[in-house]
C-alpha positions in Angstrom: -65.1 35.2 10.6 -65.1 37.0 13.8 -62.5 39.1 14.8 -63.4 38.8 18.8 -62.3 35.0 17.6 -59.3 36.2 16.5 -58.9 38.4 18.7 -59.1 35.9 21.7 -56.7 33.7 19.4 -54.1 36.0 19.8 -54.9 36.5 23.2 -55.5 40.7 22.9 -57.5 42.1 25.5 -56.7 45.4 25.1 -59.4 48.8 23.6 -59.7 48.7 19.2 -62.4 51.1 19.6 -59.6 53.8 18.0 -57.4 52.8 14.9 -54.7 55.0 16.8 -50.2 53.9 16.6 -50.5 52.4 20.3 -53.7 50.0 19.4 -51.8 49.6 15.9 -48.3 48.3 17.6 -50.2 46.4 20.2 -52.2 44.3 18.1 -49.3 43.6 15.9 -46.8 42.6 18.8 -50.1 40.2 19.8 -50.2 38.6 16.6 -46.4 38.1 16.1 -46.3 36.2 19.3 -48.6 34.3 18.8 -48.8 33.1 15.5 -45.9 31.4 13.5 -44.0 32.1 10.8 -44.1 28.1 8.7 -44.6 27.0 5.8 -45.6 23.5 6.9 -48.4 22.7 5.1 -46.3 21.8 2.4 -44.0 19.9 4.3 -47.5 17.7 5.1 -48.7 17.5 1.9 -51.5 20.5 2.3 -51.9 23.1 -0.4 -51.4 26.9 1.4 -54.7 28.7 -0.4 -55.0 32.8 -0.4 -58.6 32.7 -0.1 -58.6 34.3 3.5 -61.6 32.6 4.6 -59.5 30.3 4.4 -56.5 31.4 6.0 -59.0 32.7 8.5 -60.3 28.9 9.5 -56.2 28.3 9.2 -54.6 30.9 11.9 -57.6 31.9 13.9 -60.1 28.0 14.5 -56.7 26.2 13.9 -54.2 27.6 15.5 -51.3 27.2 12.7 -49.2 29.8 11.6 -48.9 30.8 7.9 -46.7 32.7 5.4 -46.7 36.6 4.1 -49.8 35.6 2.2 -51.5 34.5 4.8 -50.8 36.7 8.6 -50.3 40.1 6.8 -54.2 39.1 4.4 -55.3 38.1 7.3 -53.4 40.7 9.4 -55.0 43.6 6.7 -58.4 42.1 7.1 -58.4 43.1 11.0 -57.3 46.6 10.2 -59.7 47.4 7.7 -62.3 46.0 10.4 -61.1 48.0 13.2 -61.3 51.5 10.4 -57.3 51.0 9.0 -56.9 52.6 6.4 -54.3 49.5 4.5 -52.9 49.3 1.5 -51.5 45.5 0.0 -47.8 46.1 -1.3 -45.0 44.2 -2.5 -41.0 43.3 -2.2 -38.6 41.8 -3.5 -36.5 39.7 -1.0 -32.8 39.8 -0.4 -30.9 36.7 -0.7 -27.3 37.8 0.9 -26.2 34.1 -0.8 -26.4 35.1 -3.9 -25.8 39.0 -3.2 -28.7 39.9 -5.3 -32.4 40.2 -4.3 -35.6 38.1 -6.0 -36.4 38.9 -9.9 -39.9 39.2 -8.5 -42.2 39.8 -6.1 -42.1 37.0 -3.2 -43.2 39.1 -0.7 -46.5 40.6 0.8 -46.3 43.7 3.2 -48.6 46.3 4.5 -48.6 49.8 4.3 -50.7 51.4 6.9 -52.4 55.5 6.9 -52.8 57.0 10.3 -53.2 60.9 10.2 -50.0 62.4 7.7 -48.1 59.6 8.6 -47.9 56.4 6.8 -46.1 53.1 8.1 -44.8 49.8 7.4 -46.7 46.8 8.9 -45.0 43.5 8.6 -46.4 40.1 10.7 -44.7 37.7 7.5 -41.1 38.1 7.4 -40.6 35.8 10.6 -37.5 34.6 11.5 -34.4 37.2 13.6 -35.3 39.8 10.3 -39.1 40.2 12.1 -40.1 44.0 13.1 -41.5 44.5 16.5 -43.1 47.5 15.9 -45.0 49.3 12.4 -42.1 51.3 11.2 -42.6 54.9 10.3 -42.2 55.6 6.1 -39.2 57.7 6.6 -36.0 57.0 5.1 -32.6 57.2 6.3 -34.3 57.3 9.5 -32.3 54.0 12.0 -35.8 53.1 14.0 -35.3 50.9 17.2 -36.6 48.3 18.2 -35.4 45.2 20.6 -34.6 42.7 17.8 -32.4 44.9 16.1 -31.9 49.1 14.4 -34.2 48.7 11.7 -34.4 51.5 9.1 -36.1 52.0 5.4 -33.6 54.0 2.7 -35.5 55.5 -0.8 -33.5 56.1 -4.6 -35.8 56.2 -7.2 -39.0 55.2 -5.8 -37.6 52.1 -4.6 -37.7 51.5 -0.8 -34.8 49.5 0.5 -35.1 47.9 4.1 -32.6 46.9 6.4 -31.4 45.6 9.5 -28.0 46.6 11.8 -27.4 43.3 13.6 -25.5 42.6 16.5 -22.6 40.3 17.4 -23.7 36.5 18.3 -22.8 34.5 21.6 -23.0 30.7 20.2 -22.1 28.9 22.8 -22.4 25.9 20.9 -20.4 27.4 17.4 -20.0 23.6 15.9 -23.5 23.7 15.1 -23.9 27.5 13.8 -23.6 27.7 10.1 -25.4 31.4 9.7 -23.5 33.0 7.1 -20.9 35.4 7.4 -22.4 35.7 11.2 -19.2 38.2 12.6 -18.5 39.6 9.0 -21.9 40.7 8.6 -23.3 44.1 10.0 -25.8 45.3 8.0 -27.9 42.9 6.1 -30.2 44.3 3.2 -33.8 42.8 4.2 -36.3 43.7 0.9 -37.0 45.9 -1.6 -40.2 47.3 -2.5 -42.0 50.5 -4.2 -45.6 51.9 -3.0 -47.1 50.9 -6.1 -50.7 49.7 -4.8 -51.3 45.8 -4.8 -54.1 44.1 -5.3 -53.6 40.1 -2.8 -54.6 38.7 -6.2 -51.3 40.0 -7.9 -49.7 37.3 -4.7 -51.6 34.4 -6.8 -48.6 33.3 -9.2 -46.3 33.8 -6.5 -48.0 31.6 -3.8 -48.0 28.6 -6.4 -44.7 29.2 -7.1 -43.3 29.5 -3.6 -44.9 25.7 -2.2 -43.8 23.9 -5.5 -40.6 25.0 -6.8 -37.4 23.1 -6.4 -35.6 25.5 -5.8 -37.6 27.2 -3.1 -36.5 28.6 -0.1 -39.7 26.9 1.0 -40.2 23.5 -0.6 -35.8 22.8 0.5 -36.5 24.0 4.2 -39.5 23.1 6.7 -40.0 26.5 8.4 -41.0 27.6 11.9 -40.5 31.1 13.4 -42.6 32.5 16.4 -41.0 35.6 18.0 -40.8 35.7 22.4 -41.3 38.5 24.4 -37.2 38.7 24.3 -36.2 37.2 21.2 -37.3 34.5 18.7 -37.1 30.5 18.4 -37.4 29.1 14.6 -37.0 25.1 13.9 -35.7 24.8 10.5 -35.5 21.2 9.5 -34.3 19.4 12.6 -32.4 22.8 14.0 -34.5 24.6 16.5 -32.8 28.1 17.3 -33.3 30.2 20.3 -32.2 34.3 20.1 -32.9 36.3 23.5 -32.0 39.6 21.9 -29.2 42.1 24.0 -28.3 39.3 26.5 -25.0 41.6 27.2 -23.6 44.0 26.3 -25.0 44.1 23.0 -24.9 40.7 22.4 -28.0 38.6 21.3 -27.3 35.2 22.3 -28.3 31.7 20.0 -28.9 28.5 21.2 -28.3 25.9 18.6 -30.2 22.3 19.4 -30.8 19.3 16.5 -34.0 17.3 17.0 -34.3 13.8 16.7 -37.6 12.7 14.8 -39.4 11.5 17.8 -39.5 15.1 19.2 -40.3 17.3 16.0 -43.8 16.6 17.0 -43.6 17.7 21.4 -41.5 20.3 20.5 -44.0 22.3 17.7 -46.6 22.2 20.0 -44.7 23.3 23.7 -42.6 25.7 22.0 -44.7 27.1 19.4 -48.0 26.1 19.6 -48.2 24.0 16.7 -50.2 21.1 16.2 -50.9 19.5 12.8 -53.3 17.3 11.3 -51.1 15.7 8.8 -47.6 13.6 8.7 -44.6 16.1 8.9 -41.9 15.5 6.9 -38.9 17.6 8.3 -36.2 19.2 5.1 -33.6 20.6 5.1 -31.8 20.8 1.7 -30.8 24.2 1.5 -27.7 26.2 2.1 -29.4 29.1 2.3 -29.1 31.4 5.5 -32.2 32.1 7.8 -30.3 33.7 9.5 
């Protein structure tokens, strides 16, 4: 495992001798624009491992992406290598269709200490709820980023992340199945506590999410990547491309349904992903990711 090989993977050519907020932000943004959030291994007959070297080999050498337990585990190694003080945290993701948070921890994120401030770094959420900058761990303060306004709310030691959404302009509205696309103004993302976690604590979750019949990651094949001005995502056969703040505080959402023969080319051209095994797209869940 070589930090310079990782930097080449994310096309980062800046300095990294000083572990400060500017360097952290720059590396983080290069990561989310180079490394997709994806669960394609599940739909190629491969297993997703928590071993750090396996994750490094997959993301850095094979130029694949991964889900939270891969992206953020790798980021924790990168940031520790550069001298940052890192703590692994566990969160429960909000499911709007059930109006509830997950019962068990199902998401890995990072806390970074810089001086007398703490920041949350999460490079493994993907889709339109992916933060683009480290978020200062303060309650009740709006933190404006390109994807929208994020904020934390703390209550009795439990921290809640939410995002204020812009309106969306969807030219081909008939293809949109977004959950309450016009009614939903503020969206809960996940809740977490500051209890330090070890990667071993995520082993059961990692196995469950890729095998349980009702797991979102079993019922949907997902590949999403942040771009310079938005996000693109391939969920099942549906390719969605969002351009943030396209006009008048409104995001442009373009949707296209792909044919089977377009999938391989689209993954390569839009996400720089080439798979070793045959990919079988899936989208049987009604749960919305936007």
